[in-house]
C-alpha positions in Angstrom: -105.7 -48.3 75.3 -102.5 -50.2 74.5 -101.7 -53.6 76.0 -98.3 -55.0 75.3 -97.7 -58.7 76.3 -100.4 -58.5 78.9 -99.4 -55.2 80.5 -100.9 -51.7 79.9 -98.0 -49.9 78.2 -97.2 -47.6 75.3 -93.8 -48.9 74.3 -92.1 -52.0 72.9 -88.4 -52.9 73.0 -86.2 -51.2 70.4 -84.9 -54.6 69.3 -88.3 -56.0 68.7 -88.2 -57.6 65.2 -91.6 -56.1 64.3 -90.0 -52.7 64.6 -86.6 -53.6 63.2 -87.7 -55.6 60.2 -91.5 -55.6 60.0 -91.3 -59.2 61.1 -94.8 -59.9 62.2 -98.5 -59.8 61.3 -101.6 -57.8 62.4 -105.4 -57.8 62.2 -107.7 -54.8 62.3 -111.3 -55.2 63.3 -114.5 -53.4 64.4 -115.8 -53.6 68.0 -119.5 -52.8 68.6 -121.0 -52.9 72.1 -118.0 -54.7 73.4 -118.2 -57.5 70.9 -115.7 -58.1 68.1 -117.3 -58.6 64.7 -116.6 -62.0 63.2 -114.0 -62.7 66.0 -113.7 -66.4 65.4 -112.8 -65.8 61.8 -110.4 -62.9 62.6 -108.5 -65.2 65.0 -108.4 -67.9 62.4 -106.9 -65.4 60.0 -104.3 -64.3 62.6 -103.3 -67.8 63.3 -103.0 -68.7 59.6 -100.8 -65.6 58.9 -98.6 -66.4 61.9 -98.2 -69.9 60.7 -97.2 -68.7 57.2 -94.3 -66.8 58.8 -93.5 -69.6 61.3 -94.5 -67.4 64.2 -96.3 -68.9 67.2 -99.8 -67.4 67.4 -100.9 -66.2 70.8 -103.3 -68.5 72.7 -106.8 -67.4 72.0 -108.0 -67.4 75.6 -105.0 -65.3 76.7 -105.5 -62.9 73.8 -109.2 -62.5 74.6 -108.3 -61.5 78.2 -106.1 -58.8 76.9 -108.7 -57.7 74.4 -111.3 -57.4 77.2 -108.8 -55.3 79.1 -108.3 -53.0 76.1 -111.9 -52.5 75.2 -113.3 -52.3 78.8 -113.7 -48.5 78.6 -114.1 -48.3 74.8 -116.8 -50.7 73.7 -117.2 -49.1 70.3 -113.8 -48.8 68.6 -111.3 -50.1 66.1 -109.2 -53.0 67.6 -105.8 -53.8 66.2 -103.8 -56.9 67.2 -100.1 -57.1 66.3 -98.0 -60.2 66.7 -94.3 -59.8 66.1 -91.6 -62.5 66.1 -90.3 -60.9 69.3 -87.2 -59.3 70.6 -84.0 -60.3 68.9 -80.5 -59.0 68.3 -79.2 -57.1 65.3 -79.2 -59.0 61.9 -81.7 -60.9 59.9 -81.0 -64.3 61.5 -83.7 -65.4 63.9 -82.4 -66.2 67.4 -83.5 -69.7 68.6 -84.8 -68.3 71.9 -87.0 -65.6 70.4 -90.5 -65.3 72.0 -93.3 -63.7 70.1 -94.6 -60.3 71.2 -98.2 -59.2 71.1 -99.8 -55.8 71.1 -103.5 -55.1 71.5 -104.6 -51.5 71.0 -107.8 -49.6 70.4 -108.5 -46.4 68.5 -111.6 -44.3 67.8 -113.8 -45.3 64.9 -112.8 -43.2 61.9 -115.4 -40.6 60.9 -116.3 -40.6 57.2 -119.2 -38.7 55.4 -122.3 -40.8 55.4 -122.6 -40.4 51.6 -119.6 -42.6 51.1 -121.8 -45.6 51.8 -124.7 -44.4 49.6 -123.3 -42.2 46.9 -119.9 -43.8 46.6 -116.3 -42.7 46.9 -113.6 -41.3 44.6 -110.4 -43.3 44.2 -107.0 -42.0 43.5 -105.1 -43.9 40.8 -101.8 -44.7 42.6 -98.5 -44.4 40.8 -96.6 -46.8 43.0 -96.8 -50.4 41.8 -96.9 -53.5 44.0 -94.1 -56.0 43.7 -94.6 -59.7 43.4 -93.7 -61.9 46.4 -95.7 -65.1 46.4 -94.3 -66.1 49.8 -96.0 -63.1 51.4 -99.0 -62.8 49.2 -102.3 -62.7 51.0 -100.7 -62.2 54.4 -101.5 -59.2 56.5 -97.8 -58.7 57.5 -96.2 -55.7 59.0 -94.3 -54.7 55.8 -96.8 -52.2 54.5 -94.4 -49.6 53.0 -95.8 -49.8 49.5 -99.2 -48.9 50.9 -97.7 -46.1 53.0 -96.0 -44.6 50.0 -99.1 -45.0 47.9 -101.2 -43.2 50.5 -98.7 -40.3 50.5 -99.5 -39.6 46.8 -102.6 -37.5 47.5 -103.9 -35.1 50.2 -107.4 -34.4 48.9 -109.7 -35.0 52.0 -112.6 -35.9 49.6 -110.7 -38.9 48.3 -110.6 -41.6 51.0 -108.9 -44.4 49.1 -106.5 -45.2 46.3 -106.3 -48.0 43.7 -103.1 -50.0 43.5 -101.8 -52.0 40.5 -99.0 -54.5 40.4 -95.8 -54.3 38.3 -97.6 -55.9 35.4 -100.5 -53.4 35.5 -103.0 -55.7 37.0 -105.5 -54.5 39.6 -104.6 -55.7 43.2 -106.4 -53.7 45.9 -106.9 -50.3 47.5 -104.3 -48.9 49.9 -106.5 -50.1 52.8 -109.2 -52.2 51.1 -110.0 -55.1 48.8 -111.8 -54.4 45.5 -114.6 -56.1 43.5 -116.2 -55.3 40.2 -119.5 -56.5 38.7 -120.0 -56.9 35.0 -123.4 -58.3 34.2 -123.8 -61.4 36.5 -120.1 -61.8 37.0 -118.4 -60.7 40.2 -114.6 -60.3 39.8 -112.0 -59.8 42.5 -108.2 -59.9 42.0 -106.2 -63.1 42.4 -103.8 -62.4 45.2 -101.3 -65.2 44.8 -98.5 -62.8 43.8 -99.2 -59.8 46.1 -101.9 -58.0 48.2 -103.8 -58.7 51.4 -106.6 -61.3 51.5 -109.0 -59.5 53.8 -111.7 -61.1 55.9 -114.5 -58.9 54.4 -113.3 -60.0 50.9 -113.8 -63.6 52.0 -117.3 -62.9 53.3 -118.3 -61.1 50.0 -117.0 -64.0 48.0 -119.2 -66.4 50.1 -122.3 -64.3 49.3 -121.8 -64.0 45.6 -123.8 -67.1 44.7 -126.7 -66.0 47.0 -127.0 -62.9 44.9 -127.0 -64.8 41.7 -123.5 -63.7 40.8 -120.8 -65.9 39.3 -117.6 -65.3 41.2 -114.3 -65.1 39.4 -111.0 -64.8 41.2 -108.6 -63.7 38.5 -105.9 -61.3 37.4 -107.3 -58.4 35.3 -105.9 -55.1 34.0 -107.2 -51.6 34.8 -109.2 -51.5 31.6 -111.3 -54.4 32.8 -112.1 -52.5 36.0 -113.0 -49.3 34.0 -115.5 -51.3 31.9 -117.4 -52.6 35.0 -121.0 -52.0 35.7 -120.2 -51.5 39.4 -117.1 -51.3 41.6 -116.9 -51.6 45.3 -114.1 -51.5 47.9 -114.3 -53.1 51.4 -112.5 -53.7 54.7 -113.5 -54.8 58.2 -113.7 -51.2 59.5 -115.7 -49.3 56.9 -117.6 -52.3 55.5 -118.4 -51.8 51.8 -118.2 -48.6 49.8 -119.4 -48.3 46.2 -116.9 -46.5 44.0 -118.1 -43.4 42.3 -115.1 -42.5 40.2 -111.5 -43.3 39.4 -110.0 -40.3 37.5 -112.3 -39.3 34.7 -114.3 -42.6 34.8 -117.5 -42.5 36.9 -120.2 -44.8 37.9 -123.7 -44.4 39.4 -123.8 -46.7 42.5 -126.1 -49.6 42.0 -127.6 -52.3 44.2 -124.4 -54.4 44.7 -123.1 -52.6 47.8 -126.4 -52.3 49.7 -127.4 -55.9 48.8 -124.0 -57.2 50.2 -124.3 -55.0 53.3 -127.7 -56.4 54.1 -126.6 -60.0 53.8 -123.4 -59.5 55.8 -125.0 -57.5 58.6 -127.2 -60.5 59.1 -124.2 -62.8 59.6 -121.8 -61.1 61.9 -120.4 -64.2 63.5 
């Protein structure tokens, strides 16, 4: 189901700035039994990202009506919300009369082997490096070409995710996920002030670190630090948390970090 500006449709105007320039933001979330997981926090993230780009965020009540319309016949699905700056003419300049566009769409829940959650996943080491742009860092904006090119690097169906570094060789994220490592009682995740997406599941894991007796560190670190970790996990709002089994020749035996975090987070889906 696709709802565009309140109407069931499958198209947007050719001159929409989201299409023309990637001028907009999006959120992807899981719907179970007709309820959006952590909806309040997802909307807050959407509003914050819109504000960062000076785009008027859709009214929550209006958006909820369109979401209800989209998921009425698909109560278990992946929900995506896109907000673009709206339809404008040719050129980078923003027309003063531009009105934001919104798209609400559903898709089936992706099917992955159950062992990914228990035995871990293999990660491809991506060659493409992420550029630094502090103005856009952390935002889930529509300019995702780096991630697209990175995901094109491999076709092995047994590798569901890739690891991305920045131009300085520091770990940033997966192509569709955030990443954490545990070393002793320290839980590290990349500092995303230069590039990358600050996902909601990342936020929730950071909040749980202290409850698990872990000392959280948000910092820049190179690949060698990741490879020296005791455990590595990747996460997003659709798949939840996957332990990492291997990156190239380096391998790990999944430990208790991923299941411990899953238990705590499943108990707080608000």
